[in-house]
C-alpha positions in Angstrom: -10.9 -64.3 -89.5 -8.2 -62.5 -91.4 -8.6 -59.6 -93.7 -7.0 -59.4 -97.1 -6.1 -55.7 -96.6 -5.7 -53.9 -93.3 -8.9 -52.6 -91.9 -9.7 -50.6 -88.8 -10.4 -52.8 -85.7 -13.6 -50.8 -85.1 -15.1 -52.5 -88.3 -14.7 -56.0 -86.8 -17.9 -57.7 -85.7 -18.3 -59.3 -82.2 -16.7 -62.7 -82.2 -14.3 -61.9 -85.1 -10.5 -61.5 -84.7 -7.5 -60.3 -86.6 -3.8 -59.6 -86.2 -2.7 -56.0 -85.3 -0.6 -54.6 -88.1 -0.1 -51.0 -87.2 -1.6 -47.8 -85.7 -2.8 -44.7 -87.5 -2.6 -42.2 -84.7 0.7 -41.6 -83.0 -0.6 -40.1 -79.8 -3.0 -43.0 -79.2 -0.4 -45.5 -80.4 1.8 -44.4 -77.4 -1.0 -45.1 -75.0 -1.9 -48.4 -76.6 1.7 -49.5 -76.5 1.9 -48.6 -72.8 -1.0 -50.9 -72.0 0.5 -53.8 -74.0 -1.3 -53.5 -77.4 1.5 -54.3 -79.9 1.7 -55.0 -83.6 1.6 -58.7 -84.2 -0.8 -59.3 -81.3 -4.1 -61.2 -81.9 -7.2 -59.0 -81.3 -10.7 -60.4 -80.7 -13.8 -58.4 -80.2 -15.7 -59.8 -77.2 -18.6 -57.4 -77.0 -19.7 -53.8 -77.6 -21.5 -51.5 -75.2 -25.2 -50.8 -76.2 -24.5 -47.4 -77.7 -21.0 -48.3 -79.1 -19.1 -46.0 -76.7 -16.7 -48.7 -75.5 -15.7 -52.1 -76.8 -14.5 -55.1 -74.8 -11.6 -56.8 -76.6 -9.1 -59.6 -75.9 -5.6 -58.9 -77.1 -3.4 -62.0 -76.8 -4.2 -63.1 -73.2 -5.4 -59.8 -71.7 -8.9 -58.3 -71.8 -9.3 -54.6 -72.3 -12.1 -52.0 -72.6 -11.3 -49.5 -75.4 -13.1 -46.5 -76.7 -14.2 -46.6 -80.3 -11.7 -43.9 -81.3 -8.9 -46.0 -79.8 -10.0 -49.1 -81.6 -10.4 -47.1 -84.9 -6.7 -46.3 -85.0 -5.7 -50.0 -84.8 -5.3 -51.5 -88.2 -5.8 -55.3 -88.3 -5.3 -57.9 -91.0 
C-alpha cells in the first residue's frame, strides 16, 4: 500500500508496506543507516509485540526488530 503523503512507519498496520522516504531524527537516522535502512527501501510490517514495544519488519530482503521510537522516525510513502 502506498500513502499519498509521507506518514510515520509506526502508523502502518501489520501486513502493509510502504517506501521509506526520509528520517525525522538525525541521531536515530545514523543508527538506521548503519544497519542498512535506507531511503528508497521497501518496508513491510511483519508483526508487532503484544504490548507494542518492538516491531518485526522486513526492509528490502532483511528482517529487523525495531523499537517503536525507531520506527516512528521513519517516514514512508
